[in-house]
N, C-alpha and C positions, 0 to 999 in steps of 0.2 A: 624411850630409846628404842634403838632400832633392832630387831630381831635378827636371830642369826638366819633365819629365811630371809628375811628380806637383803641383808647384806651380802648373801648369795645371789638373789636373782641383779643387784645392784653390779655386781664383778662380773656377771654372768651378760649383762647388757652392754657393761664397758667395753670387756672383750670383744662382743660382736663389731662395734661399733668401729672399735683399732683394729681388726684384722679382716673387714670384708674386704673381698678381693676384687682389683678390675681385670677383664678381660680383654684384650684384641679381638675383634671377632672381623673376618675378612667378609666383603660385601661385594660377589661377582656380579659383573654385566648380567648374566643368565644361568643358570641349573640347569642341567637335566639329569632328572634322578630316576632313575630306575624305583618305583616307590613299593618295595618286596620286603622291607623290615629289616636288610642284609647293607652295612656301609662298603659297598663295594667298588661304588664310582670311585673314579682319578680325583675327583675336585675333594673329596671327604679328608684326604692327605693335610691338605690345606687347612680345614677347620679350624676353628681354636678348640682346645682339650678343656676339661674340667674332670675333676675325677678328686679324692681323696675326702670323699663323707665321711661324716663325723657321726657317731650317735647322738640322737634326739636329746637336747636338754644336758646329758651326763659327758660328753666329748671324749675322747678316745676312738681310733679307729672303728671303722664299720670291720665287720666279720666276713663281708663279701667285697671283694671291687666294683665299683660304677664308675662307668667312663660315658659320657657326656662330649658329643663332639657337637657344633655350629655354629653354621655359616646363615651367611642371606644371600638374595639378589634383589633386583625390582620389587618382586611380587610377596616372596615370602619368606620368613626365618625358618631355615630346615636344622633340626635336629637330628642325631643319630648315636642311641643309647647302645651302651653293652654292661649289661647286668648278670655278671658271674654268680654262680652259687655252687660253691664246694658240696654240697651234703646233696645236690641233684634233686631236692626236694621244692618244685616251685607249682606255687597253688595253681589252678586255674580252673575252679568249680564254676562248670556252668549256668548255673543254678544259683549262684551265691550275688552278691551282691559288688560293685566294684571294689569294696572296701573290703571284701569276703575272699580278697584274691590278693598275691602278687601285684602290688601297682605303683606306681609314682605318680607326684603331684608336681605340677610346672604353674610357675608364678612370674607373671610380669609386669610389672611394675613403672610408674613417671619416674623421671629424677627431680622434677620440680615442683618447688612449693604454691601454692594455689591453683596448681591444676594435675592433681593428683588422681590418679584412675590403676587400678589393678585386675588382672585378667587370671584366674585361677582355669586349670583343666588337667585332671584326674583321668585316667585310664588304667585297666585290669588287665591282666595276662588271660580273662576270661571274655576281654571284647569289650567289656562293660565302661560307661563312662560315666562321668559329673563334672559338671563345668558351673563356675559364676562369672557375669559380667559376659558372657560369650557362649554361644547357643554350642549345644553338643557336637550339630552337626556342621561347627563352620571351625573346626580343628580335623586334621587327619593323621591318625596314628596309625602304622601297619605294625605288627610285631610278629617274629617268628620265635616258636620254642623250641629248645634243644635239651640235651641230657644235662648238663651245667653251668647252662647260662641260658638267658633270653634278652632278645634284641629287639631294637625297634627304630624306625625312621618316624618323624614327625613334620609334618609341613605346618606352618598357622599363618594366613596370608597377612600381611602386615594391615590391609583396611579392614582388618578384626581388633587389632589392637588398637590405643590411643597415642595421643599424638607424642611423639620423640623431638626431645629439643638436645643440640647438639650431638645428633648423633649417638646418646646413650640410653639406654634402657637398664633398671633394675630388674633381678633375676636372681631365683632360686629355685632348688628341685628338690625333695625329699622322693624316698625310696623305703616302702614296706614291704619286707620280706616277713612273710606272714605265717610259714611256719618258722621261723626262728625265732620271731615276737621281736622284731627286732627293726625301729625306725630310724634311719638316718635321713641325714639334711647335707646340701655343699655347705652354706652358710648356717652357723652354729645359733641361728637364732631361736628366741624362748617363746615367741605365737608364730605360725606360720603366718599370718596378716601384717606382720614387723617389717612393714618394708624398708625403710629407712634402712634395716640391716641386713639387706639382699646383697648381692656380688651386683659389680656394674658390669655390663657390657659395653662396646665401646667400639659402632661397628665402621671399619675403617675400608676402604679398597682398597687392595695390596699392588704394587708398583708395577708386579706384572702382569695385570689383570688387562688384556685388550678392550679398547673401550669404542674401538674402530677400527672395523675390518676383521677379519684381514681379506685383501682381495690378490688378482693376480693381474701384473701389466706387463706390456714391453713382449710379453710373448712371441717367440720364435720360432722355427723348428728346430732347435738346437738349448734352449735359454728361455729364461724369464724370469720375473721381479715379482716378492710375496712382498708386500705392504702390509704394516699395522702399526696403529698407536696405542700406545698402553699408558695405565693413569701416570706413571710416576716414569723417572730417567732409569731406565735398567738397559742391561746385556739381554741381550731377546737372541733368538735361535729361532730357524725353522726346522721341521722333520718332515721328508718326504719320501716317497718310494713309488715304484711304477707300479701303478694297481693293477692288484692279483700275486704281487708277492707280498713277502711276510716284513723284511726288514725295512725301520725308517734310517735314512739315513741324516747325521745333523749338520747344518749348514748356520757358520756364526753369523747373522746381521751384522750391518755396520762396520763393515772392513775397509779401513782406508790405510795405505802405505804398511799393510800386513799387520794393524793395529785393531785391536775391538776395541769400537765408539762403546762405552757405557754407561756415556752421559748424554742418552738421549730417548726421547719420548716415541717419535716417528722413527721407525724403523723400515729399512729394507736387506732383503736378503735373495743375491744373485743364485740361481739355480743354473750351473754349467753339465755341457756334455749330455742333455737329455735326447732320446728318439722322437725324429720327427711322428708326426700325427697318432700319440701315444696319450691316453691316461696317465698323470699323475697323482698322488694326493698327498695332502700335506698337513700338519697342523702345528702350532706356535709353543706348544709343549702343554697345551691346557687337555690335548684328549682328542678336541674337538675337530673332526677331519673333513675340509674342503678337495676340491678336485679341480684341475683343468688340463687340456689337453691342446698338445703342442699342433703349431702346424704343421702344413702337410708338402711334401715337397712336390709328389706326385698330383697329378690333373684330373678335375673329378667334380660330379657337381653340387654344389652346396650354396647357403643361405645367408646375407648378410644386412645387417639391422644399421642405419644411420638415423641420430637422434640431433636436434640442436634446439638450442635457445629455451633449456629448461627454466631457467632464471629462479631458480631456486623452490620450483613448484614441486616438491619430492611427491607428493602424491599422485601428480601429474604421470613422473617417471613409473610408480610404482605401478599404476594402470596399465600402462606401454610392456613392463616386463610383465607383467600377470599372464600377459597373451599366450598363445600355446605358438603362434605363427613366430613370434619374438623367441620364446624359447626353443625355436628348432632354431635359429642362427646358429653358424658356426664361432660368431664373433660380431661386436658391436664396434660402431665409431660412432661418437662426442663431438662431436663439429663447434665448440665454443658455445659463450653466454650460457652457462649452465647457474650462472649466480651473475647476479648484477654487478658485483664490484666485490673485492676480496680483502678482508679484513681481517684475517684468521682463519687455520684452516678450520675451526669449525663453523664458520660460513660454509666450508663448502663439502662437510660432513652432513649437517642440518642439510642443504639446499639438494643434493642428489647422491653423495656418496656412498653413506649411511646406507641410502634403498639401494641403491648398487651392488655392495657387498653383501647386501641380504638375499638379492633375489637373482643374481646374475655371478655363475662361477665358471665363465667362460672367457678368451681375452678379450679385452676391452683398449682402445687405442684415443687419445682425448687430442686434441689442439685449444687453443685458444680462441674465441672471441672477440671483439673488439672491447666489451664489458668486463674481461679477466684482465685486464691492464688498469681497470678502476679500482680503487681503495688503497690502504696503508700498505697492504702487502699483499703487493700482486704476486711475487716470488716464492710465496710459497704453494702458488700452483705447479712449480718445478718443482720442487719439496716432493709433492705430494706423487706426482707420476713421472718423472724422467730424473732423476736424481741424480744418475752418471752424465749423459750429456749437455743436459740442463737447455735440450732443443725443442722445439714441437714439432721440427720438419722430421722427416724419415720416409723411409721405403721399405715393402718387403713384398712377399709372393705368398701367396697362400693358392693351394690347388688350381694353378692356371691363371689366377687373376695377381696383376703389380699393382698393388694401392702404393699414390704418392700422396703424402699428407704436409700439406705446406701450412706456414701461419704465419699470417700476412695483414695488414690494415686493420690492426688495433686504434685505441683512440690515443692513444700517446705514440708519439712517433718513436720507430725502431731504431734502436742505435745501428748507425751506418751499418758497420762490423757486421752485425747481426746481418742484415742482409745482404750485405756482399758475400759472405759466408753461404749465405743459403742458395744464394743464384751460385755461384759457382758447385758447388753440392747437389742443382739440380741440372746443371748442364753436366756432370757427370753423369746424372746418374739414368736421363736418359738416353746415353750413349754404352749403357750397360748391358751386357747377353740379357742378362735377367729380364730386364725391358723389351730388349728387343724380340725376345722369344717369346715373350708370355703370349699366351691366347685374348686376353683380354687388360686394358691400364684404365684405370680408375684414379684422379683427382679428386681429391677431397680437401675442402677447407671452408675457412668461415665465410666471407663475404664471395660473392658470387663471382665468376668470369663474366663479364656484363660490359656494356660500356659505362663509364663514371656518371654520365647525365642520367642515366638510372637506374642507380644505386650501387654499381658494380666497384668493385676494389680497386684503385690506385697500384697498389702492392703486387695484387697478382696477377694485374694484368701484366706488370713489367716485367713479372716474372716470367709470364709463362710467353711471353712475345716475344722474349730474349731468347727464345731458340730456335732452333732452325724449323724452316715451315714442318719437311718433313717428321722431325719429333712433334711436335703440335700437330701435325694430322693423325699421329699414331695412337691418341687416345680414344678411346672409347666412350668413358662418361664421365662426366664431372656433375658432384653433389655438394651441394651448401646451404646456407641458414640465413640467418641475418636479417631477412626480411618478414619475417614474421606472418609469411602467407605463401602458399603453393605457387610455383611457378613452371616454367620449361621454354626451354629455345631449343626446338629440334634444329637435326642437322641440316644447313641450306636452308633453313628456313628463314624468314628476314622479320619477323615478329613473334613478339613475347606471347607466351598463352598464359595469364596468372589467375590467380583468384580473386585478385582486386580489381572492379571496373573500373578504374581508375586508369587501371597499368594496363589491361588486357587487351592484345593489338598493339602494343607499343611498336615501332619500328626500330629495327637497327640498322648501324651502316654494316657495309660491306667485311670489313674487317671482323666481325664478328658473327659472318655466316658459317658457322665453324664443321665440324666433319662428323660432329660427337653432338648427344641432348647435354644441355648442360640445368639440371632440375635443383629448385631447391626446398626444403623443407618447411611447414609449417611451425608455429611456436610452438613449443609441444607435443609436435606432431613426430611423426616416424616414416621412413620408407622401409620396406624390405627388398632386398635384390636377388633373385634368382638367378645363379648362372649355370648354365647351360651348355653344350657343344655349338651351338645355334643363335644365342643371342644372350644380353644381363635382359632381364625381366624384372620391372620397376612395379610395385606395386604402392601409392601415393595416399597416408591417413594423415586424416583433419586432426585438429587438436581435440577431439571428441572420441576419436579410436574409429572414426568412421572411413571409408574407404574413398578417395574421392577423385583420384586417376591412375591411369597404366601408364607404361611407357617403356615401348621395349628399345633395346640400345644393342642394334646388331656389331656384329662385328664390323670392323672396318678393315676394307680391303687393305692387303698389303704390300 
């Protein structure tokens, strides 16, 4: 015959099993925590909230409110605790053990039969700790005592927990109010180790979480585009302000025909009516502030950087971007073959764009190489960088330099209408006042302006030599990539200087004895260009970051 106590125990265990809670916990890309024991950071508002603690084994509501907020990122789980104490009596005796003060016990456990594990972490208001299956120095609580409550922020590295399957962990927490002689629990278990009766935490990335970016592109003197990708499809906004001002202005992303698109993961927000040569700050709603500076209309000295042929070597790009001389540049040009083919956006993120967004907060401009035409999704390159015009040829001025960027010589033959449109655009561009009155004019594209029998591009040659001679001779410098080696053809010279012995001193015909230098960048190399009133001074670096050569592009006589 079952005793009364046994029946009570059975009913309690059944109730615990039936009513164990499941809570969805956001897992952000990265959490920036000020570890001071107070949950004042913006991200805590989006964290999961656990409350309604019950008196241990007896049931009924606890005599003091307890709230636990939980979130995570790739490195850690984060807990923020708020433990009210209406009586104001919080035990925190320094000479007592962890059990002799107000304390909490945190339990994490596996959800998978046959792969069981548990971690127990206890800390008291006096700073003492007790753990099982994890070192006392392997989790990180910080507390703050106040008059009628105490708070804490706890950081627990994922690597200190066991394996998680299906993004789920079991969780429970006890709170011990020493002066009130009350022990409460989130889940009404009978024993602390009853892991099958814990609640379940399901870790999910929010749809609005930014997983790639943001980055600023297509920046001009008066506008710019902020781009980023979220985990899921959602409506998105960018909040921006002039540096030094207080109020952020919200701009909706993905506006088409006056309608806001809520069914996108890749987002673009156009910022208009900006001031020239002005620093702006922005964020995407998560409070993480980024910045960029608009282009300058007035002439001045400055530096720009050219990179080509990264081919997905993101570590090489990181090495380039980490250099001080690169970071002192006003802008960067990426001249194609940044990946070896495009099978989807993630290839671009993994190959170069995530690193670029992390290390570079200034304007950058991308054009295609021949490899961006390969793969099953070459159109994604347009989606990432030129969502409005959907063309990679463009021109603009900055501090007295007029830049012309061309899109030529892909591995797939261009649609004739695209090349015809580019040709007509280029002819109009070189007749513009901005081009004619510029101090310097720089031509940028992927395949070099060289004879075709020496690897030059058919389309770039057709474009360039379609221009009137006076406009061709007005350029001061041309920079390309493609060859995976460093080469230069100096003004009026009939021979190429190349880092490849088989090409060094190759002759070109009279047609290519141009009025300006033609320079190519190395595979994963870089070129910095300093503009001053006398010349454009180039420093050419090889794939290992070593200075290989210097070139001076003097101002072409007008």
